[in-house]
C-alpha positions in Angstrom: 0.0 0.1 0.0 2.5 2.7 0.7 4.6 1.6 -2.1 1.1 2.5 -4.2 0.9 6.2 -2.3 4.7 6.5 -3.3 4.0 6.0 -6.9 0.9 8.2 -6.8 2.7 11.3 -5.0 5.7 10.4 -7.5 3.3 11.1 -10.3 2.1 14.2 -8.6 5.5 16.0 -7.8 6.4 15.3 -11.8 3.2 16.9 -12.8 4.1 19.6 -10.0 7.5 20.1 -11.0 6.2 20.7 -14.8 3.7 23.0 -13.8 6.7 25.0 -11.3 9.0 25.1 -14.7 6.3 25.9 -17.3 5.2 28.8 -15.8 7.8 30.1 -14.3 6.4 29.7 -10.4 9.0 31.0 -8.0 9.3 30.7 -4.2 11.1 32.9 -1.6 14.3 31.5 -0.3 12.7 30.9 2.8 10.5 28.6 1.4 12.4 25.8 3.3 10.8 26.5 6.0 8.0 24.5 5.2 9.4 21.3 5.1 11.6 22.4 8.0 8.1 23.0 10.3 6.1 20.2 8.9 9.1 17.7 9.4 9.4 18.5 12.8 5.9 17.6 13.5 6.9 13.9 12.2 10.1 13.5 14.2 9.0 14.3 17.9 5.6 15.4 17.9 3.8 13.2 15.3 3.9 9.9 18.0 2.6 12.0 20.8 -0.5 12.8 19.5 -2.8 10.1 20.3 -5.9 10.8 17.6 -3.0 9.7 14.9 -2.0 6.5 13.8 1.8 5.9 14.2 1.2 3.7 10.8 0.0 6.8 9.2 3.5 8.5 9.2 5.6 6.8 6.5 2.5 8.0 4.8 2.9 11.7 5.7 6.8 11.5 5.0 6.4 10.3 1.8 3.6 13.0 1.4 6.2 15.9 2.7 9.1 14.1 0.4 7.1 15.5 -2.3 6.5 18.5 -1.4 10.1 19.0 -0.8 10.9 17.9 -4.3 8.1 20.9 -5.7 9.9 23.5 -3.3 13.3 22.1 -4.2 12.8 22.0 -7.9 11.9 25.8 -8.0 15.2 26.4 -6.8 17.1 24.1 -9.3 15.2 25.9 -12.1 16.3 29.8 -10.4 20.1 28.0 -11.1 19.3 26.7 -14.0 18.5 29.6 -15.5 21.1 32.1 -14.0 19.0 33.4 -11.2 20.1 31.6 -8.0 22.8 34.7 -7.1 20.2 37.3 -7.6 17.4 35.7 -6.2 18.6 34.3 -3.5 22.6 34.9 -2.4 23.2 38.4 -3.2 21.3 40.1 -0.7 23.3 40.3 2.8 20.5 39.5 4.8 17.5 37.6 3.7 20.6 35.3 2.3 20.5 33.6 5.6 17.5 32.2 4.8 19.3 29.4 2.9 19.5 27.9 6.4 16.0 26.6 5.7 17.3 24.4 2.9 20.2 23.0 5.1 17.9 21.9 7.8 14.8 21.1 5.5 17.3 18.3 3.8 18.4 17.5 7.8 15.2 17.1 8.4 14.5 15.0 5.7 17.2 12.7 6.6 15.9 11.8 10.4 12.5 11.0 8.6 13.9 8.9 6.4 15.9 7.2 9.3 13.1 6.5 11.8 10.3 6.2 9.3 11.2 5.0 6.1 14.5 2.4 7.0 14.4 0.3 4.2 15.3 3.3 1.5 18.3 4.6 4.5 20.3 4.7 1.1 18.3 8.0 0.4 19.2 9.0 3.5 22.8 9.0 3.0 22.4 10.4 -0.6 20.9 13.6 1.1 23.4 14.4 3.7 25.7 13.8 1.0 24.0 16.7 -0.9 24.0 18.7 2.3 27.7 19.0 3.3 28.8 20.6 0.3 25.2 22.9 0.7 26.0 24.0 4.4 30.0 24.7 3.7 28.9 26.6 0.6 26.5 28.1 3.2 28.9 29.2 5.7 30.8 30.9 3.0 27.5 33.5 2.0 27.3 33.7 6.2 30.8 34.7 6.6 30.3 37.4 3.7 27.6 39.0 5.6 28.7 39.2 8.5 31.5 41.2 6.9 29.2 43.1 4.9 26.9 43.7 8.0 29.9 45.2 10.0 30.9 47.3 7.7 27.2 49.0 6.7 26.4 48.3 10.9 25.6 52.4 10.9 23.4 52.3 7.8 19.6 52.8 9.0 17.8 50.5 6.1 20.3 47.3 6.6 20.0 48.0 10.2 15.9 47.7 10.0 16.2 44.4 8.4 18.0 42.4 11.4 16.0 39.7 12.6 15.4 35.8 13.8 16.9 34.8 10.3 20.0 35.6 10.8 20.0 32.8 13.9 19.3 30.1 10.7 23.1 30.1 10.2 23.0 28.4 14.1 20.2 26.6 12.5 21.6 24.9 9.8 24.8 24.0 11.8 23.3 22.2 14.6 20.9 20.2 11.9 24.2 19.0 10.4 24.6 17.2 13.8 21.2 16.2 14.5 21.2 14.4 11.1 25.0 13.5 11.4 24.0 11.5 14.7 21.0 9.9 13.5 22.4 8.7 10.4 25.1 6.8 12.5 22.7 6.0 14.9 24.4 7.6 18.2 28.2 7.5 16.3 28.9 10.6 15.6 32.4 11.6 16.4 31.9 13.5 20.1 35.0 15.8 19.2 33.3 16.8 15.7 29.7 17.2 17.6 31.7 19.5 20.4 33.2 22.0 17.3 29.7 22.1 15.6 28.2 23.2 18.7 30.4 25.4 19.2 30.5 27.0 15.8 26.5 27.1 16.2 26.5 29.1 19.1 29.6 31.7 18.0 26.9 32.2 15.0 23.9 32.6 17.5 25.9 35.2 19.7 26.3 37.4 16.7 23.5 37.1 15.2 21.7 37.9 18.4 24.0 40.7 18.9 23.0 42.4 15.9 19.2 41.7 16.5 19.6 43.9 19.7 21.3 46.4 18.3 18.6 46.7 15.8 15.9 46.8 18.6 17.8 49.0 21.0 18.6 51.7 18.2 15.6 51.9 17.0 12.9 53.1 19.7 10.0 53.3 20.2 8.9 50.0 19.1 5.5 49.3 16.9 4.7 46.0 17.6 2.4 45.5 15.0 4.9 46.2 12.3 8.2 46.2 13.6 8.3 42.7 15.1 9.3 40.6 13.1 7.9 36.8 12.9 11.4 35.0 12.6 12.2 36.3 15.7 10.7 33.3 17.2 14.1 31.6 16.3 15.9 33.6 18.9 14.4 30.5 21.0 13.9 27.6 18.5 18.0 28.2 17.7 18.8 27.5 21.4 16.5 24.6 21.1 18.0 22.9 18.3 21.2 23.5 19.5 19.7 21.5 23.1 18.5 18.6 20.8 22.0 18.4 19.2 24.0 18.5 22.8 21.2 15.8 24.0 22.1 13.0 21.2 25.6 13.6 21.0 25.7 13.6 24.5 28.8 16.5 23.4 27.7 18.2 26.6 27.1 17.3 30.6 23.6 16.9 31.7 23.6 19.9 33.9 24.5 21.9 31.0 21.6 21.0 29.0 19.6 21.0 31.4 20.8 24.7 32.3 20.2 25.5 28.4 16.4 24.0 28.8 15.6 26.9 31.3 17.3 29.4 29.3 15.5 28.0 26.2 12.2 28.1 28.4 12.5 31.8 29.6 13.4 33.4 26.6 10.2 31.1 24.6 8.1 32.9 27.4 9.6 36.1 26.5 9.7 36.2 23.1 5.9 34.4 23.0 4.4 36.9 25.4 6.1 39.6 23.2 3.9 38.0 20.1 0.8 38.0 22.0 1.3 41.6 22.7 1.6 42.0 18.7 -1.2 39.4 18.1 -3.5 42.6 20.0 -2.1 45.2 18.4 -2.9 43.5 15.1 -6.3 43.2 15.5 -6.8 46.4 16.8 -5.5 48.2 14.0 -6.2 45.9 11.0 -8.9 43.2 11.8 -8.4 39.5 12.5 -8.3 38.3 8.7 -5.3 41.1 8.0 -4.1 41.4 11.5 -3.8 37.7 12.7 -5.2 35.1 9.5 -3.1 36.2 7.2 -0.3 34.0 5.5 3.4 34.0 5.1 5.6 32.0 4.6 8.0 33.0 7.5 5.3 32.1 10.1 6.5 28.5 9.5 9.4 29.5 11.8 7.3 29.5 14.3 6.0 25.7 14.1 9.5 24.9 13.7 10.7 26.7 16.7 7.4 25.2 18.5 8.6 21.6 17.6 12.4 22.1 18.5 11.3 22.8 22.0 8.9 19.7 21.9 12.0 17.5 20.5 14.5 19.5 23.0 12.3 17.8 26.2 11.6 14.5 24.9 15.2 14.0 24.9 15.9 16.4 27.5 18.0 14.1 30.3 16.6 16.0 33.4 16.7 13.0 35.8 20.4 12.9 35.4 20.7 16.8 36.2 20.4 19.3 38.5 16.2 19.3 36.9 15.7 15.9 38.8 16.7 17.1 42.1 14.0 19.9 41.9 10.4 18.5 42.7 8.5 20.5 40.2 10.6 19.3 37.1 8.8 16.3 36.0 5.3 18.3 36.2 7.1 21.4 34.1 8.0 18.8 31.9 5.3 16.9 31.3 3.3 20.2 31.1 5.9 21.6 28.5 5.2 18.3 26.3 1.4 18.3 26.3 0.9 21.6 25.8 3.7 21.6 23.7 2.7 18.6 21.3 -1.0 19.8 20.7 -0.2 23.5 20.2 2.4 22.5 17.4 0.0 19.9 15.6 -3.1 22.9 15.9 -0.2 25.2 14.0 0.9 23.5 11.5 -3.8 22.7 10.8 -3.7 26.8 10.8 -0.2 27.2 8.6 -1.4 24.3 6.2 -4.8 26.2 5.8 -3.7 29.4 5.4 -0.8 28.3 2.9 -4.1 26.7 1.0 -6.4 29.0 1.2 -4.0 31.8 0.0 -2.9 29.5 -3.1 -6.4 29.4 -4.2 -7.3 32.9 -3.9 -4.4 34.0 -6.3 -5.3 31.2 -8.6 -9.0 32.5 -8.6 -7.7 36.2 -9.6 -5.1 35.3 -11.6 -3.9 39.3 -11.7 -2.3 40.5 -14.8 0.8 42.0 -13.1 1.8 38.5 -13.3 2.5 38.4 -17.2 5.3 37.2 -19.3 8.4 38.0 -17.6 8.6 38.2 -13.9 6.7 34.8 -13.2 5.0 34.2 -10.3 6.1 34.3 -7.4 4.2 31.1 -4.8 4.3 31.0 -0.7 5.4 34.6 0.4 
C-alpha cells in the first residue's frame, strides 16, 4: 500500500514540477521553512498525538518528501536559468534564509532514517548533498557578517536585522542532528563539540545584531516592526540543545541549564508575540491582522516543535532538574501543551497556505505577465 502511495505522490510531483518550470513559479528563499516545520511535526510530535495512528507516519513522510521535491525544484530551476545568485544569495540579510534548505534536508534525513529505513540509502545521499551545501552556506554567512559589520551604521540595513540571522546556527546544528541519526548515535564526539561551538558562536553574533536593531530603533511598534522570524531566538537554542542531547557532547547539567534558558526565552518572545497579535487585531482586524499567510510563519511551527523535541530528549533525571520536585510536572506540561500546540499551528498554517494559493489562482492577477514569473508562498 505504501509503495502504491509513493507512486501516486511521485506522479503528482512530476506534474507539479512540470507546472513550476512551465509557469516559472518562484518561491522565496525562506520556503525551506515549510519542510523544516512539517518535518519536525513528524519527528517527535506526531507520535505523541493520541488521535493519530503511528502507521500513518510513513505515508505522511512520503508526502512531505514530495512537497520538498516541488519546492527545491524551483530553486534548481533558478540555478538552471542563472537567477540563483540574484534571487537567493546576493542580499546580505535575506540570504541567511538559505539555512532553511540545509535544515529542511536534515529533517528529511531524520524522517527517512526513523520512518522509512528500507530506503536508508536515500538518507545517505541527501546527507551527502547537505555537506557541500552547508559549507557553501558558511561562505555566504561569512560574507554577510563582513558586509553587515562594514555597513552597520546604515539605517536601511539595520531595519532588516531579525531572527532569520540565527538560521546560520540552526543549519549548523541540523547537520549535527541529522548526522547523529544517520550514524545511529556514533557521531564523533570531538566533531560534535566543534559544531556545537560554531553554532553557538553564530547564534551570539546574530543575536547581537538583532538586539542592536531594537535598541537603536525605539519606540517600537510591535504590529509592524516585530518580525515573525524572531521566534528563532529560542528555536535556535532548542535545536542546539537537541544536538547536545543526542551526541552527549555536553554534560547533563549544562544541557538542563540551556533548557531553562530556552523556556525563559520562549515565554519572553512568545509573550511579545501575544501583545503584537492583540495590537495587529486592533489596527487591522482579525483577517488582516492575524489570519494572513506569510511563509515566515512556518518558522514558529519549527521553533515550537524544536522545544518539544528538545524536551523529549532532555536528560533531566541525571541533571539538577532531577533534584527539583516541580521539574517532572513542568516537563510534562511543556510536552503536553507543546505537542498539541504544534499540531494545531500546523493545521492553521497549512490551511492559510492553501487558502492563499486558491485565492491567488482564482484572482489570476494581470501583473503576473510574461517576464517576471509568479511568486508563491510569500
